[in-house]
N, C-alpha and C positions, 0 to 999 in steps of 0.2 A: 447465297447457298446456306448462310448460317441460319437464316430465318425458315427455310425450307426444312433444314435438318430438325430444328426445334419444332416445327408444326408437325413433322413426321412421328417425331418421338411422343409428342402430346397426343397424337391418333393413336399411336401403337399404345399408349398406356390406357386410353380409353377402351380400346378393343379388349385389352387384358382385363380390366374391370368387368365388362360386360360378359366376357366369357367365365369369369369366376362366379357369376350369380346363376344359381340353379335355376332350371326350368320350373314354372309352376307345375305342380302336379294336378292331374285331373281327378276329381272327385266323382265316383261312380255311385255313390250312396244317394239315398233319397231323404229329402229334408222334411219331416213331420213333427208333429206335436210342438210347433215353435210358437204358437200363440199361447194367450193366458192359460186357456184350460190345459193345453199340453205341459206348459211350466208347472203349473199346479199338481197335475198327474205325475210327472217326473220327480217332484218334490215328495209327495205322497209315497211313491215307490221308493226313493231314498230312505225316508223315515222308517218305512217298514222294514226294509233291508237292515237298517241300523239297529232296530228293535230285536230282530231275528239274531243279529251277530251278537248283541248284547247278552241274550238268552243263551246262546250257545257257549259263549265265554263262561257265563255264569255256571252253566251245567259242567263244563270242563273244570273250572275252579273247585267246585264242590266235590267232583270225582277225585280230583288231586288231593284235596283235604282229606278225604276219606281213605285214600291209598296211603298218604303218608302219616295219618294219624296213629298213635300207638294205643292200643288198647291195652288197658290194665285194670286191675281192681285195686280199690282203695282198701284200707285196712279194715275200716268198718265194713265193708262188703264182706271180707273174707271172715270177720268175727261172726256177722251174722249167719254166714254159710254154716260155720262150725256150729253155732248154736241150733241152726235146723238139724243139722245131721245127728247131733246129740240128741235132741227132741225126738226125732224119728226112732233112735235106738232105744230111748227110754219109753216110748209108747209101745214098741214093738215088745219090749221086756214086760211091760204091764198087760199086755193083750191076754186074753183069755186063752187064746190056742197055745200061746208059749208056755203058760202056767199049767195047762193040763198036760204037758208033755212030760 
C-alpha cells in the first residue's frame, strides 16, 4: 500500500502541474509581411514614425523654450530707443511747420 499511495501522490502532483499550465490562446490575426520585403517595409515605417516623433518633440521643445524665455531689453537697446526719441523730437522742432507757428 505504501507504494500505491506514493504513486497516487505522484500522479496527483502531475495533475496539479498540468492544471496550472494555461491553455494556449488562439490567435485570430492574419500573418502578413513576414518575408524580407515585409520586414524592410516595417523597418522603414518604424524609422518614419521615429523621425515624425523626433520632429514633434523638437517643435514642443521650441514652443516650451519660447514660452519660458524672458523677453527683456538690454541697456544698449534702451539707450538707442532714447536717442531715437530725442532725434525725433529735435527733427520735429527743426521742421518748417513748427518754426512757422
